[in-house]
N, C-alpha and C positions, 0 to 999 in steps of 0.2 A: 493740361496741367494737372487736373484732378486725378486723371488716370495714372500718371507717373507717380504722383504722391502716394496713391493707394498701393501701387506696386512696390514702392520703396519703404513702406511702413515696416518697422521692425517688430519681430515677435516679442523681444525683450524678456526680462526675467523678473520674478517677484522681488519686491523691495527687500534688501538684506536685513534691515532692522525689523521690519514686520515679520520676516521669515524666522529670525532668531527668537523673537518673542513667542511666536506660535510653536516653534520647535521646543522651547523650554517647557511650555505648558503641556504639550502632548507627551513629551518624553517622560515627565514626572508622573503624569496620569497613567500612561500605558505600562510603564515599568512597575508601578505599584499595584495597579488593579489587575492587569492582564499578564504579568510576569513575562515580559518580552525581553529576549536576549538577541544580540547582534553578532554576526560573523562578517564584519565589514572593514577589516584592516586595509583592504585594497583601496578603499574610498579615498584615502589620503593621496593616492597617486592618480586618481581619476580626473581626467581633464577632457574638455570638449575640443573638437566635436567628437561625440560618441553616441551610441545608441544602446539602450538597456531593454531587453525583453523581460517582461515581468509576469509572474503567475497572477491569475485573477480569480480567486476563490471566495473573496468576501468584499463587502462594500466599503471596507476601511483600507483597502490596499493602497490607495493614494497616500493616506496618512502614514501607514506602516513603511512604505517604500521611502517616503520623504524623511522619516526618522532614520532609516538605514543609511541614506545618502548624504545627510548633513555633514559638512557645510555646503556641499554642492547644491545649487539651486536648479533643479531639473525642469525641463519643458515637457509637460505631459500631453500625449495625444488622448483625448477623452471623447466620449460619445456626445453627439450634438444634443441629446435629450437633457443634459445638464444645463444647457443654455435656455431650455424651455420651462424651467422652474424658477420662480422668483427667489426661492430660498437658496439656490445655488448659482444662479447666473452671475451675480456680482462677485462672488468668491472666485469663479472661474476667470473672470476678467482680471481680478487682482493677481491671480496665479499665472497669467499670460499663457494659458493653455492653447493647444491646437485642437480644433474640433473635427470630428469625423462622423459621417453618416454611416451607421453600421450596415455592413453587407450591401453597400451601394458603391458604384463608381463615383469617386469624389476627387476630382482633379485639384480642387482648391487645397485639400489636405496635403497632397504631394507637393504643391508649390510652397506651402507654408513650412513643410518639413525641410525642403531644400534651403529655404530662407533661414531657418533655424540653424542648419548646418553651417552656413556662412557666418553666423553669429557665434560659432564655436559652442553651441548649446549641447548639453547632455540630454538627449531625447529619450523619454520613457514611453514605451509602447506595450500594451497588453495584447499580445498577438493572437489570443483566442477570439478576440473581437467582441466578446460579451462576458458577463459574469456567470460562472458555473453555479447552478442551483443545488448541487449535491456533493460538492467537496472534492471532485476529481477534475483536474484540468481538462479542457476541451481541445480539439484539434486546432492547430495553427491555421489561421485563415489564408486563403489564396492571396498572393500578392505580397505577403510579409517578407518572404525570403528575397523576392525581387527588389523590394524597397531597400533591404539591408545591403544587397549587392550593389545597388545603384549609389547608395551613400558611401560605401567603402570606407567606413570609419571603425574605430575600435568597438567591438561588440561585447557587451556584458550581459549577465543574467542576474535577476533578482528573484528570490523565492521566499515565501513566508509559510513555514509549516506550522499548523495549529491555528492559522487565521480563520479558516472555515469553521472549525470546531468552536472557536470563540464567538464568531459572528456569522452563523449560518444564514444564508439568504432567506430561508423559510421562517426565520424567527419573527416574533412580533417586534415592533419597533421598540428599541431600548432593552430588549430581553436578551442581554448578552451573557456569555458563559465565561467564568474565570478559571483558567487552567494554565496553559503555557503556549507561547508563540516563539518560534525561532526564525529570525530573518537573516538571510545571507546574500552577499554580493560576490560574484566571481567573474573573472575575465574569461570569455569564451574564445575570441579570436582577435588578433591585432588587425589594424587596418590593412596591412600588407597581406595577411592571411585571408581576410575577407575577399580581397581583390583576386586572389588566386583560386578560391573555392568556387565550385559550380553552384547554381541556385538550388539544385537538389541536395547538395551536401550541406548548404547553409540551412535549408529547411529541416533536415534530419538533426543537425546539431542543435538548432533552436528548439525543436520539439522535445528532444531528450532533456535539454537543460531545464525547461519549465515544467516537465511532467511531475505531477504530485497527486497522491491519494492521501488526504489528510488522516483518514481513519487508520491507515496502515502506518503512516509516518509517525503518528503520535500514539501508537499502541501503548497502553499502560498508564497514560496520563489522564488524570481526573479533571473533569470540567464541571464546575459547580454553578447552579442557578436555581431559581425558585421552582421551575418546571422544565426539565430537560427535554420533554417530548412536545411541548406546546408549539404548534405550527408545522410539525413535520408532515401532517396530513395535507399540507399544501403541495407536497411533491410526491406523496405516496397515494396513488389513485386506485390501485387494484389489490384486492384481497387474495393472498396466496392459498387461502383455505377454500372459500366458496367461488373464487375467480370472478366475483362481481366487481364492478367499478363504481366509484362515487359513494361507497359505503363506509369509508375509513374515517375515524375521528381520533384525535390525539389530545390527551391532557393528563396531568398528574402523574407523569412518568409512564403512562400506558398508551398503546396504540391498539384501538379496538375496531371490530367490524360488527355489523348487525347480525352476522351469522353465529357469533359467539367467540370468535377469535379474540384473544386478549394477550397482547405482546407487551412486555415491559422493556423500557430503554433505560439502562443504568447511566451513572455519571461518567463512565468510561466510554460511552457511546456503543455499548454492546447490547444486542437484542437477546431476549430470553423468551422461551416458549414460541419460537418462530422457526421456519425452515431456513432462515438466514441469520448470520452472525452480525451483519452490519447493514446500515441503512443503504449504503452504496450497492450492496448485493441485491437488496429488494428493488431498488430503483432500476438497476440494469436488467433484472428479470422482467419487470413489467414493461420496460421499453422493448426488450427482445420478443415479448409475447404479442406485440402488435402485428397483425397480418396486413402487410402493406398492399398486397394485391387484391384483397377483398374488402377491407375496411374503408369506410369514408367517415369523415367527421363533419357535423353540421351543428350550428347553434345560432340562436338569436344573440345579438351582441350590443353592448353599450360601447359607444365610440367616443374617443377623445382626440382632439387635435388643437392646434394653436389658434388663438384669436388673432386679430389684427395687430395686437400689441406684442405678438411673438411668444406669449406664454401659454402653457397648456390649459385648455378648457375641458374639464372632465364631464361637462354636460353638452358636448358639441353635437351629439346625435346618436342614432341607433341604426341597426341594420341586421344583416344575416351574413354568416361566414361559413365557408365550405372548403374542405381539403380532401384530396385524394392523392394517389401516387403521381399524378400528372400536373394538377393545377390547384391553385388557391384562388378562391373567389370571395370578394367582399362587395356587398351592395347595401344601399341604405341612404341616409341623409346626413350631411355635415353642415351645420349652421344653415339649415333650411334648403340646401342644394342637394340634388340627387347625385349619387356617386355609384359607379359601376366599375369594378376593377378585377381583372383576371391576370394572373401571372403564372408562368410555369414554375414548378417546384425546383427545377434545375437552376433557374435564375434566383429564386428566393433564398436558397441555401439554408437559412436558419432563422428562428424567432428569438430575439432577446426577450427575457421574461421577468416579470415581477410576480413571483409565485402567489397563487391565491387571488390574483387581481387581473392581470392583463398580459398580453404579449405585444411586441412592437412590430410595425411594418411601415415602410416608406411607400407612399403612393404619389407618383409624379413629384418626387423630391420632398413631399410633406410627411412629417412623422405622424402616424396614426396609432393610437392605442386601442386594441380590441379586447374587451372583457366579456367572455362567454357568459350567457345567462340561461337558466337562473342560477347556475352554480359556477362562480368564478374559479373555484379550485380545479375545475376541469381544464384550465389553462395549460397545465403541465402536460396533458396528453397531446395537445396540439404541438407542443415543443418536441416531445419525444417522437411523435410520428415523423416530423420533418427531419429531425436529427438522424433517425434510423434510416430514413430514405436517402439522405445525403451520404451517409456512411456506406450504404449499399452501392450507390452510384459510383463513389470514389473507388471502392474495392473492385468493381467491374472494370473501371477505366484502367486500374493498375494491372489487371490481368491481361487486358487486350493490347 
C-alpha cells in the first residue's frame, strides 16, 4: 500500500496566492532596479501539458523565467544540490520542483516528468544541465531531445538577454549590476510537430533557440555597479601576456597580472589594453590553449558532502584530485571513511562549478563538492579541461 501511495503522489503546483504575492514583490523590484522588459504575449495562450527549454546564464533564471510566465505556475526541473542546502530546500518543496542529479542517469526524474505531464504541467527545463560561468550558453545535454520527443507536447523557449551581465556567476554575493534585461517566450513546435520531428531535428531546434552570448546581445548597454571587475579573476586563470596561470587578480575595474599586465574593464563590459575585446574571448582563448594530450591536473582538495540529515557539510573531509584526458580520480576521506573513486572522462562529461570555490561530482549517487587547494580559483581550469575534452570527443564522433 505504501508503494502505491508513493507512486500516486502528485507533483502539484505552487500555491496560487503565495505565487501571486511573490510575483508582485519580485516584479516591482526587478523592473525598477534591473530594468527588465518582457516579450511574453504568447503566455496568455500557454497551457499545459507543455515543456519550456530555458537559457541558463545566471543564478536568477528561475525568478526571471517565473516573472515572464506569470500567471502560469511552472514546474521546474532543478539540480538536486538545491535540496542539499537548508536555505533553499524548503523553498524548493514549496515550489513543487522536480530534482535532477546533474550528468547522471536519473530514472526518478523521468518518472516525475511523466507524472507532471499527466497533471497538465508546464515543465521548465534548463537543457544545458548547469549554469554557464561566462555568459555564453553551453551545449544541450544528451537525452534532452529524447525527453522532448517522448513527451510530445507543445515546445516553447525562454531566453533572458542581459541576465548574465546583471548577475555574472563570478560576482561576489549581492554584487549585482544594473543595466537591462530582456526576457522572451516563444513557441518552437506544437505537440504534433514534435511528434513528427526526429530527435536530431529537435536537438538542433532546441540548441539554436537557447543559444545566447550576452556580451554580443547587449552590446552598447551600460551595467553599473561599485566594481565591475570584482570577481572576474575566478574565471580568468591565464595571462595572455606572460602565459602564466594563477597570477590574475581583479579589482577596481582592473584585471592585473604579476608580469605587469593591466587591463581595464569598463561598464559596457569592454576590455581595454588587452588582446581581447571581451571577457568571453579571453575565456575561450585560455580554454583552447589547454593541451589535452600532455597536460594533467592534480591538487589537494577540500571535500564537502551531505550529513545524515541530508544537508551539505563543508567540513566533510579532504583528499586529492587528478584529471587527464582519460580519467578523473578522487581519493581521501569523507566523514572519517576512506574513499577511492575513478571514472572515465567520457562518462563524467562535465563539472558544474561554483567559480572560485568548487566543482561538483556524483560518487555512487552522492553529491561531492571538490575545492582545489591551496587556490580554489583554479577550479575553473578543471572545468575548462573537461569541457574542451568533451567537445573534442563529440566533434570526433560527429565526423565518424
